[in-house]
C-alpha positions as CSV (number, residue, x, y, z in Angstrom):
1,M,-140.7,-16.7,103.8
2,E,-139.4,-14.2,101.2
3,A,-138.0,-17.0,99.1
4,Q,-141.5,-18.4,98.5
5,V,-143.0,-15.0,97.3
6,R,-143.4,-14.7,93.6
7,R,-142.7,-11.7,91.6
8,A,-144.3,-11.0,88.3
9,S,-142.4,-9.8,85.1
10,H,-144.3,-8.8,82.1
11,A,-143.3,-8.5,78.3
12,T,-145.5,-7.4,75.4
13,V,-145.0,-9.4,72.1
14,T,-143.7,-7.3,69.2
15,S,-144.3,-7.9,65.5
16,A,-140.8,-9.3,65.4
17,D,-141.7,-12.1,67.7
18,A,-145.2,-12.8,66.5
19,G,-145.7,-16.5,65.5
20,A,-143.0,-17.7,68.0
21,K,-143.6,-20.6,70.3
22,L,-144.0,-19.4,74.0
23,A,-141.4,-21.8,75.4
24,K,-138.8,-20.2,73.1
25,Y,-140.0,-16.7,73.7
26,I,-139.8,-16.6,77.5
27,R,-136.1,-17.7,77.4
28,N,-135.3,-14.4,75.7
29,A,-137.8,-11.9,76.6
30,F,-136.8,-11.5,80.3
31,P,-133.2,-10.4,80.4
32,T,-132.9,-10.2,84.1
33,I,-134.2,-13.8,84.5
34,P,-132.1,-16.0,82.1
35,L,-133.7,-19.5,81.7
36,S,-132.4,-22.7,80.5
37,K,-134.6,-25.1,78.6
38,S,-135.1,-27.2,81.7
39,Q,-135.9,-24.2,83.9
40,A,-138.4,-22.9,81.3
41,H,-140.2,-26.3,81.2
42,A,-140.4,-26.2,85.1
43,C,-142.0,-22.8,84.9
44,F,-144.9,-24.2,82.7
45,K,-145.3,-27.1,85.1
46,E,-145.7,-24.8,88.0
47,S,-148.3,-22.7,86.0
48,A,-146.0,-19.8,86.3
49,V,-146.4,-18.5,82.7
50,L,-149.4,-16.5,81.6
51,V,-150.5,-15.0,78.4
52,N,-153.2,-12.3,78.5
53,G,-153.8,-13.2,82.2
54,K,-154.3,-16.9,81.5
55,V,-152.2,-19.9,82.2
56,A,-150.4,-21.0,78.9
57,R,-148.9,-24.1,77.5
58,E,-145.3,-24.3,76.2
59,T,-146.3,-24.8,72.5
60,Q,-148.7,-21.9,72.5
61,Q,-148.2,-19.7,69.4
62,L,-147.8,-15.9,70.2
63,F,-149.4,-12.8,68.4
64,E,-148.4,-9.3,68.3
65,G,-149.6,-7.4,71.3
66,D,-149.9,-10.5,73.6
67,V,-148.8,-9.8,77.2
68,V,-146.7,-12.5,78.6
69,T,-146.3,-12.8,82.5
70,L,-143.6,-14.9,84.2
71,F,-143.7,-15.5,88.0
72,R,-140.4,-16.3,89.7
73,T,-139.4,-16.4,93.2
74,V,-137.1,-14.0,94.9
75,D,-134.5,-16.8,95.2
76,D,-134.8,-17.4,91.4
77,C,-134.2,-13.6,90.8
78,K,-131.2,-13.5,93.1
79,R,-129.6,-16.2,90.9
80,A,-130.2,-14.0,87.9
81,R,-127.2,-12.1,86.5
82,D,-128.8,-8.8,86.9
83,Y,-130.4,-9.1,90.2
84,V,-129.9,-6.0,92.3
85,K,-130.9,-5.9,96.1
86,V,-132.6,-2.4,96.7
87,E,-132.8,-0.6,99.9
88,I,-136.4,0.5,100.5
89,E,-136.9,3.8,102.3
90,Y,-140.7,4.2,102.0
91,E,-143.3,2.0,100.4
92,D,-147.1,1.9,100.3
93,A,-149.6,0.5,97.7
94,H,-149.1,3.4,95.3
95,L,-145.5,4.4,95.5
96,A,-142.1,3.8,96.9
97,I,-138.8,5.7,97.6
98,V,-135.7,3.5,97.3
99,S,-132.0,4.1,97.4
100,K,-130.1,3.8,94.1
101,P,-126.5,3.0,94.4
102,S,-123.9,4.6,92.2
103,G,-122.9,2.7,89.0
104,I,-126.4,1.5,88.1
105,A,-128.8,3.2,85.6
106,L,-132.3,3.9,86.3
107,A,-134.0,2.7,83.0
108,E,-131.8,3.8,80.1
109,K,-130.3,0.4,79.4
110,E,-131.9,-3.0,78.6
111,T,-130.3,-4.8,81.5
112,H,-128.9,-4.1,85.0
113,T,-131.1,-1.2,85.7
114,L,-132.9,-0.1,88.9
115,E,-136.3,-0.4,87.2
116,L,-135.6,-4.0,86.2
117,A,-134.7,-4.8,89.8
118,L,-137.8,-3.2,91.4
119,P,-140.3,-5.9,90.8
120,Y,-138.2,-8.3,92.8
121,N,-137.9,-5.8,95.7
122,L,-141.2,-4.1,96.0
123,I,-144.6,-5.5,97.0
124,P,-146.6,-5.7,93.7
125,A,-149.4,-3.2,93.1
126,V,-152.8,-4.9,92.6
127,G,-155.9,-3.8,90.7
128,P,-156.7,-2.2,87.3
129,D,-154.7,0.8,88.2
130,A,-151.5,-1.2,88.8
131,L,-148.5,-0.5,86.5
132,P,-147.1,-3.4,84.6
133,H,-143.8,-2.8,86.4
134,P,-142.7,0.1,88.7
135,E,-141.4,3.2,87.1
136,C,-138.9,5.9,88.4
137,I,-140.0,9.4,88.4
138,N,-136.9,11.6,88.9
139,F,-133.8,11.4,86.9
140,M,-130.3,10.3,88.1
141,D,-127.4,9.3,85.9
142,N,-125.3,6.1,86.5
143,A,-122.8,7.9,88.6
144,T,-125.3,9.5,91.0
145,Q,-126.4,7.8,94.1
146,G,-129.4,8.6,96.1
147,L,-133.1,8.5,96.5
148,A,-135.4,7.4,93.6
149,V,-139.2,8.2,93.7
150,V,-141.0,5.1,92.2
151,A,-144.7,4.9,91.0
152,K,-146.5,1.6,91.4
153,T,-149.9,2.7,90.0
154,K,-151.0,4.8,87.1
155,G,-152.7,7.4,89.1
156,A,-149.6,7.9,91.3
157,K,-147.3,8.1,88.3
158,A,-149.5,10.8,86.6
159,Q,-149.5,13.0,89.8
160,L,-145.8,12.4,90.7
161,R,-144.7,13.4,87.1
162,R,-146.7,16.6,87.5
163,M,-145.3,17.4,90.8
164,H,-141.8,16.7,89.7
165,D,-142.1,18.7,86.5
166,Q,-143.5,21.8,88.5
167,C,-140.9,21.5,91.2
168,E,-143.5,20.6,93.8
169,M,-141.4,17.7,94.7
170,V,-138.3,18.9,96.8
171,L,-135.0,17.1,95.8
172,K,-132.2,17.9,98.0
173,Y,-128.6,17.1,96.9
174,H,-125.4,16.9,98.8
175,V,-122.4,17.9,96.6
176,M,-118.8,18.6,97.1
177,C,-117.4,21.0,94.6
178,H,-114.0,22.8,93.8
179,G,-113.5,26.3,95.2
180,N,-114.6,28.5,98.1
181,V,-118.2,29.2,97.5
182,E,-118.3,31.5,100.5
183,T,-115.9,33.9,98.7
184,T,-117.6,33.9,95.4
185,S,-121.1,34.1,96.6
186,G,-120.6,36.5,99.5
187,K,-122.6,34.3,101.7
188,S,-121.5,32.4,105.0
189,I,-121.9,28.8,106.1
190,G,-125.6,28.2,106.7
191,E,-126.7,30.8,104.3
192,S,-128.3,30.2,101.0
193,F,-128.5,31.9,97.5
194,V,-130.0,31.1,94.2
195,I,-128.4,30.6,90.7
196,D,-131.0,31.4,88.0
197,D,-128.9,31.1,84.8
198,D,-130.8,29.7,81.7
199,I,-129.8,26.2,80.7
200,R,-130.2,25.3,77.0
201,A,-132.2,28.5,76.5
202,Q,-134.7,27.3,79.1
203,P,-135.3,29.1,82.5
204,A,-133.8,27.2,85.4
205,A,-133.1,28.0,89.1
206,T,-131.2,26.2,91.8
207,S,-131.1,27.0,95.5
208,V,-127.6,26.6,97.0
209,K,-126.8,26.3,100.8
210,I,-123.3,26.4,102.1
211,L,-122.7,23.6,104.6
212,S,-119.0,23.8,105.0
213,T,-115.7,24.9,103.5
214,S,-112.4,23.0,103.8
215,R,-108.8,23.3,102.6
216,T,-107.1,21.1,100.0
217,R,-103.7,20.9,98.3
218,N,-105.1,19.3,95.4
219,S,-107.6,21.8,93.8
220,P,-106.5,24.8,91.8
221,T,-108.2,27.1,94.4
222,G,-107.0,25.4,97.6
223,F,-110.6,25.0,98.8
224,L,-113.4,22.5,98.6
225,S,-117.1,23.4,99.5
226,T,-119.8,21.1,100.6
227,L,-123.2,22.3,99.7
228,E,-127.0,21.4,99.7
229,V,-128.6,22.2,96.3
230,I,-132.2,22.1,95.4
231,P,-133.6,22.7,91.9
232,I,-136.5,25.2,92.5
233,G,-137.3,26.1,88.9
234,G,-136.8,24.1,85.7
235,T,-136.2,20.3,85.3
236,Q,-133.1,20.3,83.1
237,R,-130.9,17.1,83.3
238,H,-127.8,17.8,85.4
239,Q,-129.2,21.2,86.4
240,P,-127.2,21.5,89.6
241,R,-124.0,20.5,88.1
242,I,-124.4,22.9,85.1
243,H,-125.3,25.8,87.4
244,L,-122.2,25.2,89.6
245,L,-120.0,24.6,86.8
246,N,-121.0,27.8,85.2
247,R,-120.2,29.6,88.5
248,G,-116.7,28.2,88.6
249,H,-117.4,25.5,91.2
250,P,-117.5,22.2,89.3
251,V,-118.7,19.1,91.4
252,I,-115.8,16.6,92.0
253,G,-116.3,13.6,89.7
254,Q,-115.4,12.3,86.3
255,S,-118.9,12.5,84.9
256,K,-120.7,15.2,82.7
257,Y,-120.2,18.8,83.9
258,T,-117.8,17.8,86.7
259,L,-114.0,18.2,87.3
260,P,-111.8,15.4,88.7
261,H,-109.9,15.9,92.0
262,R,-106.2,14.8,92.0
263,T,-106.7,12.3,94.9
264,A,-110.3,11.3,94.2
265,R,-110.0,9.7,90.7
266,D,-111.4,6.4,92.0
267,K,-114.0,7.8,94.4
268,G,-116.7,8.3,91.9
269,L,-119.1,11.3,91.8
270,F,-119.3,13.5,95.0
271,M,-123.0,14.2,94.5
272,A,-125.9,12.4,96.1
273,L,-129.8,13.0,96.3
274,T,-130.1,12.6,100.1
275,G,-133.5,14.2,100.7
276,V,-137.1,14.0,99.1
277,Q,-140.3,15.7,100.2
278,F,-143.7,16.0,98.5
279,K,-147.5,15.7,99.3
280,H,-148.7,12.1,98.6
281,P,-150.6,12.2,95.4
282,L,-153.6,10.1,96.9
283,T,-153.6,10.9,100.6
284,G,-152.2,14.4,100.7
285,Q,-150.0,13.4,103.6
286,D,-146.4,14.7,103.7
287,V,-143.9,12.1,102.4
288,V,-140.4,13.0,103.7
289,V,-137.2,10.9,103.4
290,Q,-134.0,12.3,104.6
291,K,-130.6,10.5,104.6
292,P,-127.2,11.7,105.7
293,E,-124.4,12.5,103.2
294,P,-122.4,9.6,102.0
295,A,-119.8,8.6,104.4
296,K,-117.0,9.2,101.7
297,F,-117.8,13.0,101.8
298,E,-116.5,13.4,105.4
299,A,-113.7,10.8,105.0
300,F,-112.4,12.8,101.9
301,R,-112.7,16.0,103.8
302,I,-110.6,14.8,106.7
303,R,-108.0,13.2,104.5
304,D,-107.6,16.4,102.4
305,A,-107.4,18.6,105.6
306,K,-104.7,16.4,107.1
307,A,-102.8,16.6,103.8
308,W,-103.2,20.4,103.8
309,D,-101.8,20.5,107.5
310,R,-98.9,18.4,106.7
311,K,-98.0,20.7,103.8
312,K,-98.3,23.7,106.1
313,E,-96.0,22.0,108.6
314,E,-93.5,21.4,105.7
315,D,-93.8,25.0,104.4
316,A,-93.3,26.4,107.9
317,R,-90.1,24.3,108.4
318,E,-88.8,25.3,105.0
319,L,-89.4,29.0,105.9
320,S,-87.8,28.6,109.3
321,E,-84.7,27.0,107.8
322,A,-84.5,29.8,105.3
323,G,-84.8,32.5,108.1
324,G,-88.3,33.2,107.0
325,G,-90.0,33.2,110.5
326,S,-92.8,31.4,112.2
327,R,-95.7,29.2,111.1
328,E,-98.0,32.1,111.3
329,E,-95.8,34.0,108.8
330,S,-95.9,30.9,106.5
331,E,-99.7,30.7,106.5
332,S,-99.9,34.1,104.5
333,D,-97.3,32.9,102.1
334,T,-98.7,29.6,101.4
335,D,-102.4,30.8,101.4
336,G,-101.3,33.2,98.7
337,D,-100.3,32.7,95.2
338,L,-96.6,32.1,95.6
339,P,-95.4,28.6,96.4
340,V,-93.0,28.5,99.5
341,A,-90.0,27.4,97.3
342,Y,-90.2,30.7,95.4
343,V,-90.7,32.6,98.8
344,T,-87.5,31.0,100.2
345,G,-85.7,30.8,96.9
346,Q,-84.6,27.2,97.6
347,K,-85.8,23.6,97.2
348,D,-84.2,20.3,98.5
349,F,-83.7,17.6,95.8
350,F,-81.7,14.5,96.1
351,N,-80.0,15.6,99.3
352,L,-78.9,18.8,97.7
353,R,-80.4,22.4,98.3
354,F,-81.2,24.1,94.9
355,H,-81.7,27.8,94.4
356,V,-85.0,28.4,92.5
357,T,-86.7,31.3,91.0
358,P,-89.9,31.8,89.0
359,S,-87.7,31.2,86.1
360,V,-87.5,27.5,86.7
361,M,-90.1,24.7,87.7
362,I,-89.9,23.8,91.3
363,P,-88.1,20.3,91.6
364,R,-90.5,17.6,92.3
365,P,-89.5,14.8,94.7
366,A,-90.8,12.1,92.3
367,S,-88.3,13.2,89.7
368,Q,-85.6,11.9,91.9
369,T,-86.4,8.5,90.4
370,L,-84.8,9.6,87.1
371,V,-81.5,10.3,88.9
372,R,-81.4,7.0,90.6
373,V,-82.0,5.2,87.3
374,A,-79.4,7.3,85.4
375,L,-76.8,6.5,88.1
376,R,-77.6,2.7,87.8
377,Y,-77.0,2.8,84.1
378,I,-73.7,4.9,84.3
379,S,-72.1,2.9,87.3
380,E,-69.8,0.9,84.9
381,T,-68.6,3.8,82.8
382,A,-65.3,5.3,83.5
383,T,-66.1,8.9,82.6
384,P,-69.8,9.1,81.8
385,R,-71.1,11.8,79.7
386,V,-74.6,13.1,80.6
387,L,-77.0,15.3,78.6
388,D,-80.0,16.9,80.5
389,L,-82.7,18.0,78.1
390,G,-84.8,20.8,79.6
391,T,-82.5,21.2,82.5
392,G,-84.3,24.1,84.4
393,S,-82.8,24.6,87.7
394,G,-80.3,21.8,86.8
395,C,-81.5,19.5,89.5
396,L,-81.2,16.3,87.5
397,L,-77.9,17.0,85.9
398,I,-76.2,18.4,88.9
399,S,-77.5,15.6,91.2
400,I,-76.0,13.1,88.8
401,L,-72.6,14.9,88.6
402,S,-72.6,15.2,92.4
403,A,-73.1,11.6,93.0
404,C,-70.6,10.5,90.2
405,A,-67.3,12.4,90.6
406,M,-66.0,11.4,87.1
407,A,-69.1,12.4,85.1
408,L,-69.3,15.3,82.7
409,G,-72.5,17.0,81.7
410,V,-74.4,19.4,79.6
411,G,-77.7,21.0,80.5
412,L,-79.9,22.3,77.6
413,D,-82.9,24.6,78.0
414,A,-84.7,27.1,75.9
415,S,-84.7,29.7,78.6
416,E,-81.7,31.9,79.3
417,G,-83.2,32.7,82.9
418,A,-83.4,29.1,83.7
419,L,-79.8,28.5,82.5
420,D,-78.6,31.4,84.7
421,V,-80.2,29.6,87.7
422,A,-78.6,26.2,86.7
423,R,-75.1,27.7,86.3
424,G,-75.4,29.3,89.8
425,N,-76.5,26.0,91.3
426,A,-73.8,24.0,89.5
427,E,-71.0,26.4,90.9
428,R,-72.5,26.7,94.4
429,L,-72.9,22.8,94.6
430,G,-69.4,22.3,93.4
431,V,-69.8,20.8,90.0
432,G,-69.4,24.0,87.8
433,D,-66.1,22.7,86.3
434,R,-67.9,19.5,85.0
435,A,-71.1,21.1,83.8
436,R,-72.0,23.5,81.1
437,F,-75.3,24.9,79.9
438,V,-76.4,25.9,76.4
439,V,-79.6,27.4,74.9
440,G,-81.5,25.1,72.6
441,K,-84.7,23.2,71.9
442,F,-85.6,19.6,72.0
443,D,-85.9,19.1,68.2
444,S,-82.5,20.6,67.4
445,V,-80.1,19.4,70.1
446,G,-77.2,18.9,67.8
447,D,-77.5,22.4,66.3
448,A,-77.8,23.9,69.8
449,L,-74.6,22.3,71.0
450,L,-72.7,23.2,67.9
451,A,-74.0,26.7,67.4
452,G,-71.2,29.3,67.7
453,G,-68.8,26.4,68.5
454,G,-71.3,25.1,70.9
455,R,-69.6,27.3,73.6
456,D,-71.0,28.3,77.0
457,E,-69.4,31.7,77.1
458,K,-69.9,32.3,80.6
459,A,-68.3,29.0,81.7
460,A,-65.5,29.3,79.1
461,T,-64.3,32.8,80.1
462,Q,-64.1,32.0,83.8
463,D,-60.6,32.4,85.0
464,V,-60.5,29.3,87.3
465,E,-58.2,26.5,87.4
466,K,-59.8,23.3,85.7
467,S,-59.0,19.7,86.4
468,E,-57.9,17.5,83.5
469,V,-61.2,15.5,83.7
470,S,-63.2,18.6,83.0
471,S,-61.2,20.3,80.3
472,T,-63.5,19.3,77.5
473,V,-66.2,21.3,79.3
474,S,-64.3,24.3,80.5
475,T,-62.9,25.0,77.1
476,G,-66.4,24.8,75.6
477,M,-66.1,21.6,73.6
478,V,-69.1,19.3,73.5
479,P,-68.5,16.0,75.4
480,A,-70.5,14.1,72.8
481,P,-71.8,11.5,72.0
482,F,-73.4,11.0,75.4
483,D,-73.6,7.9,77.4
484,V,-76.9,9.0,79.2
485,V,-79.6,11.5,78.3
486,V,-82.1,12.4,81.0
487,C,-85.2,14.4,80.4
488,N,-88.2,15.7,82.1
489,P,-90.2,17.3,79.4
490,P,-93.3,19.3,79.6
491,Y,-96.2,16.8,79.2
492,L,-99.3,18.6,80.8
493,T,-102.0,19.9,78.6
494,K,-104.0,22.8,80.1
495,R,-106.9,20.7,80.6
496,K,-105.0,18.2,82.7
497,A,-103.5,20.9,84.7
498,R,-106.9,22.3,85.6
499,A,-108.1,18.8,86.6
500,F,-105.3,17.4,88.6
501,E,-102.7,19.9,89.6
502,T,-102.4,22.6,92.3
503,R,-102.4,26.3,92.4
504,S,-98.6,26.5,92.4
505,L,-98.6,25.8,88.6
506,E,-100.0,29.2,88.0
507,N,-96.7,30.7,89.1
508,E,-94.3,28.2,87.4
509,P,-93.0,28.9,83.8
510,E,-95.4,27.4,81.2
511,S,-92.7,26.3,78.9
512,A,-91.5,23.9,81.5
513,L,-95.0,22.5,82.3
514,F,-97.2,22.5,79.3
515,A,-97.0,20.6,76.0
516,G,-99.5,21.1,73.1
517,P,-103.0,19.8,73.0
518,T,-102.1,16.1,73.3
519,G,-99.2,16.3,75.9
520,Y,-97.0,14.2,73.6
521,E,-95.4,17.0,71.5
522,A,-92.2,17.3,73.5
523,Y,-91.6,13.6,73.3
524,V,-91.9,13.7,69.5
525,D,-89.4,16.7,69.4
526,V,-86.9,14.9,71.7
527,E,-86.9,11.7,69.5
528,A,-86.2,14.0,66.5
529,G,-83.5,16.0,68.1
530,L,-81.7,12.9,69.2
531,G,-81.6,11.4,65.7
532,V,-78.5,9.7,64.1
533,G,-76.3,12.2,62.4
534,T,-76.4,14.8,65.1
535,G,-73.4,13.5,66.9
536,V,-75.4,13.7,70.1
537,I,-75.9,10.0,70.7
538,K,-74.3,6.7,69.8
539,D,-75.3,3.1,69.8
540,G,-75.8,2.1,73.4
541,T,-76.8,5.6,74.5
542,V,-79.3,5.2,77.4
543,L,-82.3,7.7,77.5
544,V,-84.2,8.1,80.8
545,V,-87.4,10.2,80.3
546,E,-90.1,11.1,82.7
547,V,-93.8,10.4,81.8
548,G,-97.2,11.5,83.0
549,H,-99.9,9.3,84.3
550,G,-101.3,7.1,81.7
551,M,-98.8,8.2,79.0
552,A,-96.2,5.4,79.0
553,D,-97.6,3.2,76.2
554,R,-97.7,6.0,73.7
555,V,-94.3,7.4,74.6
556,V,-92.8,3.9,74.1
557,K,-94.3,3.8,70.5
558,I,-92.9,7.3,69.8
559,F,-89.3,6.2,70.7
560,E,-89.5,2.8,69.1
561,G,-90.3,4.5,65.9
562,K,-93.7,3.0,65.5
563,K,-96.5,5.0,63.8
564,V,-98.2,7.5,66.0
565,Q,-100.9,9.8,64.7
566,G,-99.8,13.3,64.1
567,S,-96.1,12.4,64.8
568,K,-93.2,12.5,62.2
569,L,-90.8,9.9,63.4
570,R,-87.3,9.2,62.3
571,Q,-86.7,5.9,60.6
572,D,-82.7,6.0,60.7
573,G,-82.3,4.1,64.0
574,R,-84.6,3.4,66.9
575,W,-84.7,3.2,70.7
576,Q,-85.3,-0.1,72.4
577,F,-87.4,0.1,75.3
578,L,-85.8,-1.4,78.4
579,E,-88.1,-0.8,81.4
580,M,-90.6,1.4,83.1
581,V,-89.7,2.5,86.7
582,R,-92.1,3.6,89.4
583,D,-91.5,6.3,92.0
584,D,-91.8,6.0,95.7
585,K,-95.7,6.3,95.4
586,E,-95.9,3.4,93.0
587,L,-96.8,5.7,90.1
588,E,-95.3,5.3,86.6
589,R,-92.5,7.8,86.6
590,C,-89.9,7.2,83.9
591,L,-89.1,5.1,80.8
592,V,-85.6,3.8,79.9
593,F,-84.5,3.2,76.3
594,R,-81.3,2.2,74.7
595,R,-80.2,3.4,71.3
596,V,-79.7,0.5,68.8
597,A,-78.3,0.6,65.3
598,P,-80.8,0.6,62.4
599,Q,-81.4,-2.9,60.9
600,P,-80.0,-3.4,57.4
601,S,-82.7,-3.4,54.6
602,Q,-83.5,-6.8,53.4
């Protein structure tokens, strides 16, 4: 039975351990086989400990260079903390080919590596040519899954190394990458080409065969490609990844030389070594192992293709409702550079239809969360006053005013083009008499509202009859201080946009999307612009601000006045964090704060 087969582990005594007693040494020298005192004692009783090939005693003193061998059963190893069951694809007396799972190193770490697991999975080599422990020949990092070529004897190791370094060992990788490789290479599915760019000033060549091309909503190019890649010249680490990255087709992943995919953040690296072929170093026979691509590849392609089809149906419906024609017509629009919302000039948001142009960011369904939260906080205020920072199309402010008939509001934006769109939406949706719009920046809100009397000249000069409730707005007066401030600031960095967003970002105004290098710059400006003394806020003002993925904790620190590197924060008052609200997809979407009075100095 397998449980009765003993596996040997070897350790060479270093100068640091010279003079140690053997019983203590074996408890620390074999990291994959942790031993208690009683277990170590049992090993000696079973004659399972050797020094230089001879059965040894517990009290034996060790010398530098001594080779200590410990025999344990497979069942013992399975109880060890770093035991890994390895799938064996091929094995003989000299070599083996095994499948390495992702998430485990080959040999770079001291514990939990494939090489440490091999002695407990492979049949030990025998004779003077046997290696102390099996050694992996080809390189794979932790994230890569696939076939590892393993030498069990010294002769096999030398020949396998030579074949690997001279590219006589064929290593076939399946990869999924961003972009349409057919278009950039001029090749069709089933055809191959070679990338021969130097890497680190060394010659390198990789053969690339196109296996399939599929559509996606979540890559900047709208395409994914599945490839078979084979290094045919050079043995640079990460060679296939570097070559594909340099050609604009990074492999999907979150490892070196890769680019994440928006919906595959938890799926690991989409690269696997699926094929190995070489001449046996001792027999000369062909050794061939070929495995199918990992199941996650096809599952991911199907999921993304379905999402693409759903989006096409939505686009076709929007075009049809806007009088834009058939699905066939929508294909050319959405396959091109212009988002459908800009083609139709409209986008639904909070059960209202907003006019949009390339001067404004397209309203996102997830941002409706901010409207729902704001309405909850103003429900008990008789005539709530709302400020929308970075109003864009006006979708947040106008949705709030439409749902609360007694509310007044001001929308602020740095873009005159965006304000023209917002004014038009307010008039068309019936809230123009309760909304006004001003030009301004986040860090100078008070100045923007008061500049030139803070007047919205277009609104103030309209010759329309106003209600009493909206008189403060229509005459150009600022309805401040505000009860609620809503803000969807720019929080993307260019790097995040390349990694996670879609092609439509290329057409939307950069000022509405992109912050500075960290993504937090706009939050710092908003905190400064809403400071005490501006007349914009009061004690009790509620702030509802949208946040990006993973940004909530630092944004809370910014508004609570805690020290944040690179931020100049006001200390004349602070915002009290109330809650974090998730959107319909259970993603962190917005934070809610309440302004509180500064604490008196002690």
